[in-house]
ROTOR-966673 format. One record per residue: residue number from 0; residue in three letters; x, y, z of N, C-alpha, C in turn. Coordinates in Angstrom, 2 decimals, padded with zeros to 5 digits. Example, Ala and Ser with C-alpha at 12.3 -4.5 7.8 and 13.67 -1.06 7.14 Angstrom:
+-----+-----+---------+---------+---------+---------+---------+---------+---------+---------+---------+
!   n ! res !     n.X !     n.Y !     n.Z !    ca.X !    ca.Y !    ca.Z !     c.X !     c.Y !     c.Z !
+-----+-----+---------+---------+---------+---------+---------+---------+---------+---------+---------+
!   0 ! ALA !  013.19 ! -005.69 !  007.80 !  012.30 ! -004.50 !  007.80 !  013.20 ! -003.30 !  007.80 !
!   1 ! SER !  012.85 ! -002.25 !  007.08 !  013.67 ! -001.06 !  007.14 !  012.90 !  000.03 !  007.87 !
+-----+-----+---------+---------+---------+---------+---------+---------+---------+---------+---------+
//
This chain:
+-----+-----+---------+---------+---------+---------+---------+---------+---------+---------+---------+
!   n ! res !     n.X !     n.Y !     n.Z !    ca.X !    ca.Y !    ca.Z !     c.X !     c.Y !     c.Z !
+-----+-----+---------+---------+---------+---------+---------+---------+---------+---------+---------+
!   0 ! MET !  144.16 !  169.03 !  116.62 !  143.62 !  170.04 !  117.51 !  144.77 !  170.92 !  117.99 !
!   1 ! ALA !  144.56 !  172.20 !  118.01 !  145.60 !  173.13 !  118.42 !  145.84 !  173.05 !  119.92 !
!   2 ! LYS !  147.08 !  173.39 !  120.31 !  147.44 !  173.33 !  121.73 !  146.67 !  174.35 !  122.55 !
!   3 ! VAL !  146.40 !  175.50 !  121.97 !  145.67 !  176.55 !  122.68 !  144.23 !  176.12 !  122.91 !
!   4 ! SER !  143.64 !  175.42 !  121.96 !  142.25 !  175.00 !  122.13 !  142.12 !  173.93 !  123.22 !
!   5 ! LEU !  143.17 !  173.12 !  123.41 !  143.13 !  172.16 !  124.50 !  143.13 !  172.88 !  125.85 !
!   6 ! ARG !  143.98 !  173.90 !  125.96 !  144.00 !  174.69 !  127.20 !  142.67 !  175.38 !  127.41 !
!   7 ! THR !  142.11 !  175.92 !  126.38 !  140.84 !  176.63 !  126.48 !  139.72 !  175.67 !  126.89 !
!   8 ! ALA !  139.71 !  174.48 !  126.32 !  138.68 !  173.49 !  126.68 !  138.81 !  173.09 !  128.14 !
!   9 ! SER !  140.03 !  172.95 !  128.63 !  140.23 !  172.60 !  130.03 !  139.76 !  173.72 !  130.95 !
!  10 ! VAL !  140.06 !  174.94 !  130.59 !  139.61 !  176.10 !  131.39 !  138.08 !  176.20 !  131.36 !
!  11 ! TYR !  137.48 !  175.96 !  130.22 !  136.02 !  176.00 !  130.14 !  135.37 !  174.93 !  131.01 !
!  12 ! CYS !  135.97 !  173.74 !  131.07 !  135.44 !  172.70 !  131.96 !  135.49 !  173.16 !  133.41 !
!  13 ! LEU !  136.59 !  173.81 !  133.79 !  136.71 !  174.31 !  135.16 !  135.72 !  175.44 !  135.43 !
!  14 ! VAL !  135.49 !  176.28 !  134.45 !  134.53 !  177.38 !  134.62 !  133.11 !  176.85 !  134.76 !
!  15 ! VAL !  132.76 !  175.85 !  133.96 !  131.43 !  175.24 !  134.07 !  131.25 !  174.60 !  135.44 !
!  16 ! CYS !  132.28 !  173.92 !  135.91 !  132.23 !  173.29 !  137.23 !  132.02 !  174.34 !  138.32 !
!  17 ! ALA !  132.78 !  175.43 !  138.25 !  132.64 !  176.49 !  139.25 !  131.27 !  177.16 !  139.17 !
!  18 ! ALA !  130.77 !  177.37 !  137.97 !  129.47 !  178.02 !  137.81 !  128.35 !  177.17 !  138.38 !
!  19 ! ILE !  128.41 !  175.87 !  138.17 !  127.37 !  175.01 !  138.71 !  127.45 !  174.94 !  140.23 !
!  20 ! TRP !  128.68 !  174.92 !  140.78 !  128.82 !  174.93 !  142.24 !  128.27 !  176.22 !  142.84 !
!  21 ! VAL !  128.52 !  177.35 !  142.18 !  127.96 !  178.62 !  142.66 !  126.44 !  178.57 !  142.59 !
!  22 ! PHE !  125.89 !  177.98 !  141.54 !  124.44 !  177.83 !  141.43 !  123.89 !  176.97 !  142.56 !
!  23 ! PHE !  124.58 !  175.86 !  142.86 !  124.15 !  175.02 !  143.98 !  124.21 !  175.78 !  145.30 !
!  24 ! LEU !  125.25 !  176.57 !  145.50 !  125.37 !  177.34 !  146.74 !  124.31 !  178.42 !  146.84 !
!  25 ! LEU !  123.99 !  179.06 !  145.73 !  122.93 !  180.06 !  145.73 !  121.57 !  179.44 !  146.05 !
!  26 ! ILE !  121.33 !  178.25 !  145.54 !  120.09 !  177.55 !  145.87 !  120.06 !  177.22 !  147.36 !
!  27 ! ARG !  121.20 !  176.83 !  147.89 !  121.27 !  176.43 !  149.30 !  120.99 !  177.61 !  150.24 !
!  28 ! VAL !  121.51 !  178.79 !  149.93 !  121.35 !  179.93 !  150.84 !  120.09 !  180.75 !  150.56 !
!  29 ! SER !  119.42 !  180.50 !  149.46 !  118.22 !  181.28 !  149.17 !  117.02 !  180.68 !  149.89 !
!  30 ! SER !  115.99 !  181.46 !  149.98 !  114.76 !  180.98 !  150.62 !  113.82 !  180.32 !  149.62 !
!  31 ! PHE !  114.17 !  180.33 !  148.35 !  113.34 !  179.73 !  147.31 !  113.43 !  178.20 !  147.39 !
!  32 ! ASP !  112.30 !  177.54 !  147.43 !  112.25 !  176.09 !  147.48 !  112.21 !  175.54 !  146.05 !
!  33 ! ILE !  113.27 !  174.92 !  145.64 !  113.39 !  174.44 !  144.27 !  112.55 !  173.20 !  144.02 !
!  34 ! ARG !  112.12 !  172.52 !  145.07 !  111.35 !  171.29 !  144.92 !  109.96 !  171.52 !  144.35 !
!  35 ! VAL !  109.49 !  172.76 !  144.34 !  108.15 !  173.03 !  143.80 !  108.13 !  173.10 !  142.28 !
!  36 ! ILE !  109.28 !  173.16 !  141.66 !  109.35 !  173.23 !  140.20 !  109.17 !  171.82 !  139.64 !
!  37 ! PRO !  108.19 !  171.61 !  138.77 !  107.98 !  170.26 !  138.24 !  109.10 !  169.88 !  137.26 !
!  38 ! GLY !  109.61 !  168.67 !  137.42 !  110.64 !  168.16 !  136.52 !  112.03 !  168.65 !  136.83 !
!  39 ! ILE !  112.26 !  169.23 !  137.99 !  113.58 !  169.77 !  138.31 !  114.55 !  168.67 !  138.74 !
!  40 ! GLY !  114.03 !  167.53 !  139.19 !  114.88 !  166.44 !  139.66 !  115.89 !  165.96 !  138.64 !
!  41 ! PRO !  115.45 !  165.59 !  137.43 !  116.42 !  165.14 !  136.42 !  117.40 !  166.24 !  136.00 !
!  42 ! ILE !  116.94 !  167.48 !  136.00 !  117.83 !  168.58 !  135.63 !  118.92 !  168.76 !  136.67 !
!  43 ! MET !  118.54 !  168.70 !  137.95 !  119.53 !  168.85 !  139.00 !  120.47 !  167.64 !  139.06 !
!  44 ! LEU !  119.95 !  166.46 !  138.76 !  120.79 !  165.28 !  138.70 !  121.81 !  165.39 !  137.57 !
!  45 ! ALA !  121.38 !  165.88 !  136.43 !  122.31 !  166.09 !  135.31 !  123.35 !  167.14 !  135.66 !
!  46 ! ALA !  122.95 !  168.19 !  136.38 !  123.91 !  169.20 !  136.81 !  124.92 !  168.61 !  137.78 !
!  47 ! LEU !  124.46 !  167.76 !  138.68 !  125.37 !  167.12 !  139.63 !  126.36 !  166.20 !  138.92 !
!  48 ! VAL !  125.88 !  165.44 !  137.96 !  126.77 !  164.56 !  137.20 !  127.78 !  165.38 !  136.42 !
!  49 ! SER !  127.35 !  166.46 !  135.82 !  128.29 !  167.29 !  135.05 !  129.31 !  167.97 !  135.95 !
!  50 ! VAL !  128.91 !  168.35 !  137.16 !  129.86 !  168.99 !  138.07 !  130.85 !  167.96 !  138.62 !
!  51 ! ILE !  130.45 !  166.70 !  138.68 !  131.38 !  165.66 !  139.10 !  132.36 !  165.32 !  137.97 !
!  52 ! LEU !  131.88 !  165.28 !  136.75 !  132.72 !  164.89 !  135.62 !  133.60 !  166.02 !  135.08 !
!  53 ! ALA !  133.23 !  167.27 !  135.31 !  133.97 !  168.39 !  134.73 !  135.43 !  168.45 !  135.18 !
!  54 ! PRO !  135.76 !  168.30 !  136.47 !  137.19 !  168.31 !  136.83 !  137.97 !  167.11 !  136.29 !
!  55 ! ILE !  137.30 !  165.98 !  136.14 !  137.97 !  164.80 !  135.58 !  138.32 !  165.05 !  134.12 !
!  56 ! VAL !  137.37 !  165.58 !  133.38 !  137.60 !  165.90 !  131.97 !  138.64 !  167.01 !  131.83 !
!  57 ! ALA !  138.57 !  168.02 !  132.69 !  139.54 !  169.12 !  132.64 !  140.94 !  168.62 !  132.93 !
!  58 ! THR !  141.08 !  167.70 !  133.87 !  142.40 !  167.14 !  134.18 !  142.93 !  166.33 !  133.00 !
!  59 ! GLY !  142.08 !  165.54 !  132.40 !  142.51 !  164.76 !  131.23 !  142.94 !  165.64 !  130.07 !
!  60 ! ILE !  142.17 !  166.67 !  129.80 !  142.52 !  167.57 !  128.71 !  143.79 !  168.34 !  129.03 !
!  61 ! ALA !  143.98 !  168.73 !  130.29 !  145.19 !  169.44 !  130.68 !  146.42 !  168.55 !  130.57 !
!  62 ! VAL !  146.27 !  167.28 !  130.88 !  147.38 !  166.34 !  130.72 !  147.74 !  166.17 !  129.25 !
!  63 ! ILE !  146.74 !  166.08 !  128.40 !  147.01 !  165.97 !  126.96 !  147.71 !  167.22 !  126.46 !
!  64 ! ALA !  147.27 !  168.40 !  126.90 !  147.93 !  169.65 !  126.49 !  149.36 !  169.71 !  127.01 !
!  65 ! LEU !  149.57 !  169.18 !  128.21 !  150.92 !  169.18 !  128.79 !  151.84 !  168.21 !  128.05 !
!  66 ! VAL !  151.32 !  167.08 !  127.63 !  152.12 !  166.13 !  126.87 !  152.50 !  166.72 !  125.52 !
!  67 ! ARG !  151.59 !  167.44 !  124.92 !  151.87 !  168.02 !  123.60 !  152.84 !  169.19 !  123.67 !
!  68 ! ARG !  152.83 !  169.92 !  124.79 !  153.73 !  171.07 !  124.93 !  154.15 !  171.20 !  126.40 !
!  69 ! PRO !  155.16 !  170.42 !  126.81 !  155.51 !  170.36 !  128.23 !  156.24 !  171.59 !  128.77 !
!  70 ! ARG !  156.81 !  172.41 !  127.93 !  157.59 !  173.55 !  128.42 !  156.77 !  174.83 !  128.62 !
!  71 ! ALA !  155.51 !  174.79 !  128.30 !  154.65 !  175.97 !  128.47 !  154.19 !  176.03 !  129.93 !
!  72 ! PRO !  154.53 !  177.11 !  130.64 !  154.13 !  177.20 !  132.05 !  152.62 !  177.28 !  132.24 !
!  73 ! ILE !  151.90 !  177.81 !  131.27 !  150.45 !  177.91 !  131.40 !  149.81 !  176.52 !  131.44 !
!  74 ! ASN !  150.41 !  175.56 !  130.74 !  149.89 !  174.19 !  130.79 !  150.04 !  173.60 !  132.18 !
!  75 ! TRP !  151.15 !  173.87 !  132.84 !  151.36 !  173.39 !  134.20 !  150.37 !  174.06 !  135.16 !
!  76 ! LEU !  150.13 !  175.35 !  134.95 !  149.19 !  176.08 !  135.80 !  147.77 !  175.54 !  135.65 !
!  77 ! ILE !  147.36 !  175.28 !  134.42 !  146.02 !  174.76 !  134.18 !  145.88 !  173.35 !  134.75 !
!  78 ! LEU !  146.94 !  172.54 !  134.62 !  146.90 !  171.21 !  135.21 !  146.81 !  171.29 !  136.73 !
!  79 ! ALA !  147.54 !  172.21 !  137.33 !  147.47 !  172.37 !  138.79 !  146.08 !  172.81 !  139.23 !
!  80 ! CYS !  145.47 !  173.71 !  138.49 !  144.10 !  174.15 !  138.82 !  143.10 !  173.01 !  138.66 !
!  81 ! ALA !  143.26 !  172.22 !  137.61 !  142.35 !  171.09 !  137.40 !  142.52 !  170.04 !  138.49 !
!  82 ! LEU !  143.75 !  169.78 !  138.89 !  143.98 !  168.81 !  139.96 !  143.46 !  169.34 !  141.30 !
!  83 ! ALA !  143.63 !  170.64 !  141.53 !  143.10 !  171.23 !  142.77 !  141.57 !  171.13 !  142.80 !
!  84 ! ALA !  140.94 !  171.39 !  141.67 !  139.47 !  171.25 !  141.61 !  139.05 !  169.80 !  141.82 !
!  85 ! LEU !  139.80 !  168.88 !  141.23 !  139.47 !  167.46 !  141.37 !  139.62 !  167.00 !  142.82 !
!  86 ! PHE !  140.75 !  167.33 !  143.44 !  140.96 !  166.92 !  144.83 !  140.05 !  167.67 !  145.79 !
!  87 ! GLY !  139.78 !  168.93 !  145.51 !  138.86 !  169.68 !  146.35 !  137.46 !  169.12 !  146.30 !
!  88 ! GLU !  137.02 !  168.76 !  145.12 !  135.70 !  168.16 !  144.97 !  135.65 !  166.79 !  145.64 !
!  89 ! GLY !  136.71 !  166.03 !  145.50 !  136.76 !  164.73 !  146.17 !  136.72 !  164.89 !  147.68 !
!  90 ! ALA !  137.43 !  165.87 !  148.21 !  137.40 !  166.12 !  149.64 !  136.02 !  166.59 !  150.09 !
!  91 ! LEU !  135.38 !  167.42 !  149.28 !  134.05 !  167.89 !  149.60 !  133.05 !  166.75 !  149.69 !
!  92 ! PHE !  133.13 !  165.82 !  148.76 !  132.20 !  164.70 !  148.75 !  132.51 !  163.68 !  149.85 !
!  93 ! THR !  133.76 !  163.55 !  150.24 !  134.07 !  162.57 !  151.28 !  133.82 !  163.13 !  152.68 !
!  94 ! VAL !  133.96 !  164.43 !  152.86 !  133.79 !  165.03 !  154.19 !  132.31 !  165.21 !  154.52 !
!  95 ! ASN !  131.53 !  165.61 !  153.54 !  130.11 !  165.87 !  153.79 !  129.31 !  164.59 !  153.83 !
!  96 ! ALA !  128.31 !  164.59 !  154.66 !  127.45 !  163.42 !  154.78 !  126.09 !  163.65 !  154.10 !
!  97 ! TRP !  125.98 !  164.66 !  153.27 !  124.68 !  164.98 !  152.67 !  124.40 !  164.12 !  151.46 !
!  98 ! LEU !  125.34 !  163.34 !  150.99 !  125.05 !  162.44 !  149.87 !  124.61 !  161.15 !  150.42 !
+-----+-----+---------+---------+---------+---------+---------+---------+---------+---------+---------+
//
């Protein structure tokens, strides 16, 4: 696997994570009640699981890219963004009592 594709995969994981969080926030601030949609429960549960796993996968892929090419500054930047997303998400889940 090419080094650039590892970086790209890590960035895509972070983008998917951010997009799902924005979707959750839009649902939260809108007046539309999502509970009226039949079968939405498993879909939202799958989205929650993917948003939890995306920063973990992005961090792992960024570490692999960093091991393969440690002198590239972009690899360090992507790893820092993945770790920030991972710790930010962990802080979000530990501070909030909605789970």
